[in-house]
C-alpha positions as CSV (number, residue, x, y, z in Angstrom):
1,M,-27.7,-7.4,-10.5
2,K,-29.3,-7.4,-13.9
3,R,-27.1,-8.7,-16.8
4,N,-27.2,-7.8,-20.4
5,P,-25.9,-9.6,-23.5
6,L,-22.4,-8.5,-24.7
7,G,-23.3,-8.4,-28.4
8,R,-23.6,-11.8,-29.9
9,T,-20.7,-13.3,-27.9
10,G,-22.9,-15.3,-25.5
11,M,-21.3,-13.5,-22.6
12,M,-23.6,-11.7,-20.2
13,V,-22.3,-8.6,-18.4
14,S,-23.7,-6.8,-15.3
15,E,-25.4,-3.5,-16.1
16,L,-22.8,-1.7,-14.0
17,C,-19.1,-2.1,-14.8
18,L,-16.2,-1.2,-12.5
19,G,-14.0,1.3,-14.3
20,T,-10.4,1.2,-13.1
21,M,-8.6,4.2,-14.7
22,T,-7.7,5.7,-11.3
23,F,-6.0,2.5,-10.0
24,G,-2.4,3.5,-9.4
25,T,-2.8,7.3,-9.1
26,Q,-5.9,8.5,-7.2
27,T,-6.5,4.9,-6.0
28,N,-3.7,2.9,-4.4
29,E,-3.3,-0.8,-4.8
30,A,-4.9,-1.9,-1.5
31,D,-8.0,0.3,-2.1
32,A,-8.2,-1.0,-5.7
33,H,-8.1,-4.6,-4.6
34,A,-10.8,-3.8,-2.0
35,Q,-12.9,-2.2,-4.7
36,I,-12.7,-5.3,-6.9
37,D,-13.8,-7.5,-3.9
38,M,-16.7,-5.2,-3.1
39,A,-17.9,-4.9,-6.7
40,L,-17.9,-8.7,-7.3
41,A,-19.7,-9.2,-4.0
42,A,-22.4,-6.8,-5.1
43,G,-23.0,-8.7,-8.4
44,I,-20.8,-6.8,-10.7
45,N,-19.0,-9.3,-13.1
46,F,-17.4,-6.8,-15.4
47,L,-14.1,-4.8,-15.1
48,D,-12.8,-2.3,-17.7
49,T,-9.2,-1.1,-18.0
50,A,-6.7,-0.1,-20.7
51,E,-3.0,-0.4,-21.4
52,M,-2.5,3.3,-20.9
53,Y,-4.2,3.6,-17.5
54,P,-3.9,5.1,-14.9
55,V,-4.9,8.7,-15.8
56,N,-5.0,12.0,-13.9
57,P,-2.4,12.4,-15.1
58,I,-1.1,10.1,-17.8
59,R,2.7,9.7,-17.4
60,A,5.1,7.4,-19.2
61,E,6.3,6.0,-15.9
62,T,2.8,4.9,-14.8
63,I,1.5,3.5,-18.1
64,G,0.3,-0.1,-17.5
65,L,0.1,0.3,-13.7
66,T,-3.6,-0.2,-13.6
67,E,-3.4,-3.5,-15.4
68,T,-0.5,-4.5,-13.1
69,I,-2.7,-3.8,-10.0
70,I,-5.6,-5.9,-11.5
71,G,-3.0,-8.6,-12.2
72,T,-1.8,-8.7,-8.6
73,W,-5.4,-9.2,-7.5
74,N,-5.8,-12.0,-10.0
75,A,-2.7,-13.7,-8.7
76,A,-3.5,-13.3,-5.1
77,T,-7.1,-14.4,-5.3
78,G,-7.2,-17.0,-8.1
79,R,-10.6,-15.5,-9.1
80,R,-9.8,-14.5,-12.7
81,G,-12.6,-16.7,-13.9
82,D,-15.2,-15.0,-11.8
83,Y,-15.5,-11.9,-13.9
84,I,-15.4,-10.6,-17.5
85,L,-12.3,-8.5,-18.2
86,A,-12.1,-5.8,-20.8
87,T,-9.0,-3.9,-21.8
88,K,-7.9,-1.7,-24.7
89,H,-5.1,-1.1,-27.3
90,S,-4.7,2.6,-27.3
91,G,-2.9,3.2,-30.6
92,E,-2.2,6.8,-31.4
93,G,-4.1,7.9,-28.3
94,L,-1.1,6.7,-26.2
95,K,1.5,9.4,-27.0
96,A,3.5,8.8,-23.9
97,A,4.8,5.5,-25.1
98,R,5.4,3.6,-28.4
99,D,5.4,7.0,-30.1
100,G,1.7,6.7,-30.6
101,A,2.0,3.8,-33.0
102,R,-1.2,3.1,-35.0
103,I,-3.3,0.1,-34.2
104,S,-2.1,-2.4,-36.8
105,S,-1.0,-6.0,-37.4
106,K,2.5,-4.8,-36.2
107,T,1.3,-3.7,-32.8
108,I,-1.8,-5.8,-31.9
109,S,-0.1,-9.0,-30.9
110,K,2.7,-7.3,-29.0
111,T,0.2,-5.1,-27.1
112,I,-2.0,-8.1,-26.2
113,E,1.1,-9.9,-24.8
114,G,2.0,-6.9,-22.7
115,S,-1.5,-6.7,-21.2
116,L,-1.7,-10.4,-20.6
117,K,1.6,-10.2,-18.7
118,R,0.6,-7.3,-16.6
119,L,-2.9,-8.7,-15.9
120,Q,-1.4,-12.1,-15.0
121,T,-4.0,-13.9,-17.1
122,D,-4.0,-16.2,-20.2
123,Y,-6.9,-14.4,-21.9
124,I,-8.8,-11.2,-22.3
125,D,-12.6,-11.4,-22.6
126,L,-13.2,-8.2,-24.5
127,Y,-10.3,-6.6,-26.4
128,Q,-11.1,-3.0,-27.5
129,F,-9.5,-0.5,-29.9
130,H,-9.3,2.6,-27.8
131,W,-9.4,5.2,-30.6
132,P,-9.9,4.8,-34.4
133,N,-6.7,5.4,-36.3
134,R,-8.5,8.0,-38.5
135,G,-9.6,10.1,-35.6
136,S,-12.7,10.5,-33.5
137,Y,-15.6,12.8,-32.6
138,M,-15.2,12.0,-28.9
139,F,-13.7,14.2,-26.2
140,R,-15.2,17.4,-27.5
141,K,-13.7,16.8,-31.0
142,N,-17.2,16.7,-32.4
143,W,-16.9,20.5,-32.7
144,Q,-14.1,20.3,-35.3
145,F,-13.5,16.7,-36.4
146,A,-13.6,16.7,-40.2
147,P,-13.4,13.2,-41.9
148,E,-12.3,14.7,-45.2
149,K,-9.1,16.1,-43.6
150,T,-7.9,12.8,-42.2
151,G,-5.9,12.0,-45.3
152,M,-7.6,8.6,-45.5
153,T,-10.1,7.3,-48.0
154,A,-12.9,4.8,-47.4
155,E,-10.8,2.2,-49.2
156,T,-7.7,2.8,-47.1
157,V,-9.7,2.8,-43.9
158,R,-11.3,-0.5,-44.8
159,A,-8.0,-2.0,-45.8
160,E,-6.5,-1.1,-42.5
161,M,-9.5,-2.6,-40.7
162,E,-9.2,-5.8,-42.6
163,E,-5.6,-6.2,-41.7
164,C,-6.4,-5.7,-38.0
165,L,-9.2,-8.2,-38.2
166,E,-6.9,-10.8,-39.7
167,T,-4.6,-10.4,-36.7
168,L,-7.5,-10.5,-34.2
169,T,-8.6,-13.7,-35.8
170,R,-5.3,-15.3,-35.1
171,E,-5.5,-14.1,-31.5
172,V,-8.9,-15.6,-31.0
173,E,-7.6,-18.8,-32.4
174,R,-4.7,-18.6,-30.0
175,G,-7.1,-18.1,-27.1
176,T,-5.7,-14.8,-26.0
177,I,-8.9,-12.9,-26.6
178,R,-12.6,-13.9,-26.7
179,A,-14.3,-10.9,-28.2
180,F,-13.6,-7.6,-30.0
181,G,-15.0,-4.2,-29.2
182,L,-14.6,-0.6,-30.3
183,S,-14.2,2.7,-28.4
184,N,-14.7,6.3,-29.3
185,E,-16.2,5.1,-32.6
186,S,-18.8,6.4,-35.0
187,A,-21.8,4.8,-36.7
188,W,-19.9,4.8,-40.1
189,G,-16.8,3.3,-38.6
190,T,-18.7,0.6,-36.7
191,S,-20.7,-0.3,-39.8
192,Q,-17.5,-0.9,-41.7
193,W,-16.2,-3.3,-39.0
194,L,-19.5,-5.1,-39.1
195,R,-19.4,-5.3,-42.9
196,L,-16.0,-6.8,-42.9
197,A,-17.0,-9.4,-40.3
198,E,-20.0,-10.4,-42.4
199,E,-17.5,-10.9,-45.3
200,G,-15.6,-13.4,-43.0
201,K,-12.6,-11.1,-42.4
202,G,-12.6,-11.5,-38.6
203,P,-14.5,-11.3,-35.3
204,R,-17.7,-9.3,-35.1
205,V,-17.9,-6.1,-33.1
206,A,-19.5,-6.9,-29.7
207,S,-19.7,-3.4,-28.2
208,I,-18.9,0.3,-28.5
209,Q,-17.4,2.1,-25.5
210,N,-18.3,5.8,-26.0
211,E,-18.9,8.7,-23.6
212,Y,-22.6,8.8,-22.6
213,S,-24.4,10.7,-19.8
214,L,-27.2,13.1,-19.2
215,L,-24.8,15.8,-20.4
216,C,-23.4,13.9,-23.4
217,R,-25.9,12.3,-25.6
218,L,-24.2,12.0,-29.0
219,Y,-25.1,8.3,-29.0
220,D,-28.8,8.9,-29.1
221,T,-29.3,9.0,-32.9
222,D,-27.4,7.0,-35.5
223,L,-25.4,4.9,-33.0
224,A,-28.5,4.1,-31.0
225,E,-30.2,2.8,-34.2
226,L,-27.1,0.7,-35.1
227,S,-27.1,-0.8,-31.6
228,A,-30.7,-1.8,-31.9
229,Y,-30.5,-3.5,-35.3
230,E,-26.9,-4.9,-35.0
231,D,-26.8,-6.1,-31.4
232,V,-23.8,-3.9,-30.6
233,G,-24.5,-2.5,-27.1
234,L,-23.1,0.6,-25.6
235,L,-20.5,0.5,-22.8
236,A,-21.0,4.0,-21.5
237,Y,-18.0,5.8,-20.0
238,S,-18.1,9.0,-17.9
239,P,-21.8,8.4,-17.0
240,L,-21.3,11.0,-14.2
241,A,-19.6,13.4,-16.6
242,S,-16.3,13.2,-14.6
243,G,-18.2,13.8,-11.4
244,M,-20.1,16.9,-12.6
245,L,-23.5,15.1,-12.3
246,T,-22.9,14.4,-8.6
247,G,-23.4,18.2,-8.0
248,K,-20.2,18.4,-6.0
249,Y,-18.7,21.1,-8.3
250,L,-21.7,23.4,-8.3
251,N,-21.1,27.0,-7.1
252,E,-17.4,26.7,-7.9
253,A,-16.8,24.1,-5.2
254,L,-13.5,22.2,-5.6
255,P,-13.3,19.2,-3.2
256,E,-9.8,18.2,-2.2
257,G,-8.5,15.2,-4.2
258,S,-11.3,15.4,-6.7
259,R,-10.7,14.9,-10.4
260,K,-11.3,18.6,-11.0
261,S,-8.6,19.4,-8.6
262,L,-6.2,17.6,-10.9
263,N,-7.9,18.5,-14.3
264,K,-9.4,22.0,-14.1
265,D,-11.6,21.8,-17.1
266,L,-12.5,18.1,-16.8
267,G,-11.5,17.3,-20.4
268,G,-13.4,20.3,-21.8
269,R,-16.6,19.6,-19.9
270,V,-16.5,22.7,-17.6
271,G,-18.3,25.8,-18.7
272,P,-21.3,28.0,-17.9
273,R,-23.7,26.0,-20.0
274,A,-22.6,22.8,-18.3
275,E,-23.0,24.4,-14.9
276,A,-26.6,25.4,-15.6
277,A,-27.4,21.9,-17.0
278,V,-25.9,20.2,-13.9
279,A,-27.9,22.4,-11.6
280,A,-31.1,21.6,-13.5
281,Y,-30.4,17.8,-13.3
282,V,-29.6,18.0,-9.6
283,G,-32.9,19.9,-9.3
284,V,-34.7,16.9,-10.8
285,A,-33.1,14.6,-8.3
286,E,-34.0,16.8,-5.4
287,K,-37.6,17.1,-6.7
288,H,-38.0,13.3,-6.6
289,G,-36.0,12.6,-3.5
290,L,-33.2,10.9,-5.4
291,D,-29.5,10.9,-5.0
292,P,-28.1,12.6,-8.2
293,V,-25.4,9.9,-8.5
294,H,-28.0,7.1,-8.4
295,M,-30.3,8.9,-10.7
296,A,-27.7,9.6,-13.4
297,L,-26.4,6.0,-13.4
298,A,-29.9,4.5,-13.3
299,W,-30.9,6.7,-16.3
300,C,-28.0,5.4,-18.3
301,A,-28.7,1.8,-17.3
302,Q,-32.4,2.1,-18.5
303,R,-31.5,3.2,-22.0
304,P,-32.6,0.5,-24.5
305,F,-29.2,0.2,-26.2
306,M,-27.1,-0.1,-23.0
307,A,-24.9,-3.2,-22.4
308,S,-23.2,-1.8,-19.3
309,V,-22.5,1.5,-17.6
310,I,-18.8,2.0,-16.7
311,F,-18.3,4.0,-13.5
312,G,-15.2,4.8,-11.5
313,A,-14.7,5.3,-7.8
314,T,-11.5,6.7,-6.3
315,S,-12.2,5.0,-3.0
316,V,-14.2,2.2,-1.4
317,T,-16.4,4.8,0.2
318,Q,-17.4,6.2,-3.1
319,L,-18.0,2.7,-4.5
320,A,-20.2,1.8,-1.5
321,H,-22.3,4.9,-2.1
322,I,-22.7,4.0,-5.8
323,L,-23.7,0.4,-5.0
324,E,-26.5,1.6,-2.7
325,G,-28.4,2.7,-5.8
326,A,-27.6,-0.3,-8.0
327,D,-31.2,-1.5,-8.2
328,L,-32.9,1.9,-8.7
329,Q,-35.5,2.0,-11.4
330,L,-36.6,5.5,-12.5
331,S,-40.3,6.3,-12.8
332,A,-42.0,7.5,-15.9
333,Q,-42.3,11.0,-14.3
334,V,-38.6,11.2,-13.5
335,L,-37.8,10.1,-17.0
336,A,-40.2,12.8,-18.4
337,D,-38.5,15.5,-16.2
338,L,-35.1,14.4,-17.4
339,D,-36.2,14.6,-21.0
340,A,-37.6,18.1,-20.5
341,T,-34.3,19.1,-18.9
342,H,-32.4,17.7,-21.9
343,R,-34.5,19.8,-24.2
344,A,-33.8,22.9,-22.2
345,H,-30.0,22.2,-22.0
346,P,-28.9,20.3,-25.1
347,M,-25.2,19.8,-25.9
348,P,-24.0,21.7,-22.8
349,Y,-20.3,21.1,-23.7
């Protein structure tokens, strides 16, 4: 499988990354372990998780279970060195524990230690901040997020970032983390982290993990330019738009055990404009004889700023299906039809 640089870290990651947020709820431990085995056998060398996982739903009693399941695989196989492991500090995004404490020098080291213990490893390859303390445009907040209402100034934001970088520097020196990444971040926020790193305040941002799919293309402007000039690649989450781009929810279908059966609006994605857009994209796949899942993932992987596309599978059956299209390259005509569909259905949610 093709591999791409993870920023300027020297690490190379497979263009597909196994997302694990269902491990412990929709995916039991045995199936999760089988998925890791299958993914590595297929050439995937990148796993993404977070301290707050699993989801669907997030509950105080299950927080950390996904990392624990990955940890039992690490312990049972002794193969921790065979892949690149990414996890996240959730900060205020994690309201079910720690009272949503901000990401700061007071929480970073303790949170890293918790992840290391659950993951049964001595180091984390990519340590990401799940949400900015000041807020985010992600998860449909782009419709109302107002930076001037956060109560923070540019100076206070940068001071907080500098404090976090100082702590991350100590963790790099201790060997607990190898690289630093962002998630749900903006172009301005990323530029500030980069600026401080250039001033010698701490590790340089290696990647940005933001939502990105045929239905969600907020990354295509300022952040795409930043990626190109600053070598900060995108780790795309929800590349299938929570399963919508498979086409399985069209015509009000609701497969048993699907994410929509647990989360009716799929995090604000469901709506008439999204339904029409999905139908149009599935139509492009049918026109060219492509599986819509394979088409959607291949389109993401072919974007010039992509480091890796994070997908999730609730079962080994789903994972096997996804891997069947791992080497797909979309033709110029398919790409043209997808661009035309995007123009006809911009910002569907």
